[in-house]
Every structure is written in C-alpha cells, then in structure tokens.
N, C-alpha and C positions, 0 to 999 in steps of 0.2 A: 505493499500500500504507499503510494509515495505520499512523504509529508508525515508518515505515522513514525513515533518514536516513543521507546518506553520511558516511563514516567521516572524519573532520578530516584534513586535508593534514597531512603531518609531513615531516620531513628525512628522506632516504634516504642511508645511509652505505654505500660501496662501496671495497673496494681497487682502486687503479687509479690512472690517470694522469687527472686533470683535462683537460689540453690533448686527451683521446681521450674526449670525451663518450660515455656510453653512453645514447642516448635518441633517439627518432624526431622529425622535425619539427623546426622553428627552435631554435636552442640558443644560448646565451649563456655564455660562460665568462668568471667573475669574479674578479679579482684586486685585491689592494691595492697602491697604489704610494706613494713617498713625494712630500714637498712641494719636494724641492732639483732635482729633475731626473735623478736620479739611477737608472740603470737597468743592472743587473751582477750582481745577487746573487740568491739565492734562485729563488722561481718564475719571475720573469720569464724566467731563462734557459731554461727549458722552454717559454715561450710563443715566445721568439725563435728558437730552434731549430726550431719547426713554423712559425712565420709572422713576416715581417718587418714587416708593417704596424703591429702595436699599438706597438712600441718606436719606430717613425718618428713616428707620430702623436703618442706620448707627449712626445717631445721637442721636436716642434714646438710643440705645446700650451704647453709649460714656457717655450721661447723666447718665444712671443708672451704670455706670462702676463699683462703690464701690461693687457690690455684683452680677453682672453677668459674670463674665469672662472675660471682656474687656481686650484687651492689646496684647502686643506683641506675635504673634503666634497663636491668636484666630480667628477663621475662622465663620461665620455665613451665611447661605443660604437664600436667600429672593426669594419667588416664584413671577415673574412678568407676566407669562402666564400659562395656563394649562400646557405644557410640557417644561417650560423654569425658570431657577432660577439664579439668579447672587449671586456669592460667593464675600464676603466682607472680605478680607484676611488682617489683621492688619501684615504687614511685613516691616513698614518703622517707624522709630524711629522720632518723629519730622518732618519738611519740608525743613530745612536748612542745607547745608555742613558746618560743624565746624571742631573744632580740632578733634573729633570722627571719621572725615569723611564724606562720603556722608550718607543720611537718611537710605538707605537701610539696612536690616538686615537679612542675608541670611539663619542663624539659624531659624529667625522667620518665613521666608518664607518657608523653609523645613517642620517645623511644619504645618503649614497651609495646604500646599500640601498635605501631609499625611493625614490631617483631610478630605480634600476635596476628597481624594480618595476614603474614605469610604463612604461619602456622594453618590460620583457619581456612586460608586458599587451599593450601596442600591437603587439608582434613575434608573440603568440601563442605565446611561446618558453618552455623551460625554462632553469633557471638550475643552472650547474656549476662547483663552485670546490674547491681545497683550504681546509684550515682557515685561510680568510682571516685576517690580522692576527696569527698565533699562530706564525709563523718568525719571521724577523729582526726583525719588529716588536717581537716581544716580549710579546704579548698571550695572553690566555687565554680557550681556547674556551668554558669556562662562562659568560665575559661576552659573548663575539660572538655564541655560539647564538641567546641571548632576541632579539636585534637581527636575526638571520636570521628568526626566527620572527615576530617583530612585523612586519615590512616585506613579505618575500616569501611566506612561507608563508600570513600573515593575507590575501593577496591572491589566494590560489587557485595560485599558482605552484608548479609541480614542482621543487625543489631536490634536487640530489646533491651531497653532499660525498664528497671522493675522500681516502683515506688510501693514500699511495704505499707499494709494499712488497708 
C-alpha cells in the first residue's frame, strides 16, 4: 500500500507488577542495581520473592568484580524460566543521597539500556520494567524515559513500564 507505514513503537504503560510481565514470547524484566553489592530494598525485594537466581548472581558478580566487568553501566542477564530473564543493570552509585545528589546515574542507565537492547534483540524478547532509577535511586522519569526511547524503543523492542497499584 503506497504511503502506508507502521506506527512508531512507543512505551506501553500498565498498572501492575513488573515481575509478572504481561506479554507472549520471550521476556526480560529489567531493573537498576547499585554498585556496592547491596540488594535488600525496593524492587529487588519483589524480584527475590519470585526468583532466587538474580540476587545470587548479582552478589557473586559483585564479589568477583575485580575481573568481571561489574561496575556502573554494566548489565547482566540471568535466566529464571525457559523464556524469561532478569536484567541486573548497575545504574546507581551507592545507596544514599549525598553531596553528589541522588544515587541514580543516568549515563550508566543509558549504557545499561543500550546493552539490554542488544540482548533483547538477540533473544527476540520484549522488555518489562518498573520506572527504573526512579525509586530509591532518586531519579526522575522524565530523564529516564528518553533513554529508554533512544535505546530499546529505537531498536524496535516492545517495552512495557509497570506502575504498581
């Protein structure tokens, strides 16, 4: 059909739980971790209630950080079901707001999302997340959303963002 074109991809917003992704086919649940090896507050608790592997992998990854690429901007996928992975993305410096502002690091989240786009494309997976970096990390969604659009959405990956409630 001349003049016909597909609508551009956009982020889909749903009320619900990002640890229970609403889609068919392969899926990745993405979230932001800190660079200190701490796992115990916020969205990670919901992940750990559902699957033990992401926390175990994150702690081992942090322990071996001298030689394994762990650090701000690093992303690691952990398979939790045959068609489901959790993306541990290190996008937060420490856990407290201090003189350098909140722990969120937008540049690191951008790097994580770019890596995630490659993983999701290779898996043929959709990506599911809360408003990453905007809870305990102290980030602002109006700064994170364009990063999601420039990396995942621009790569043609279906993205669903969940607001709990």
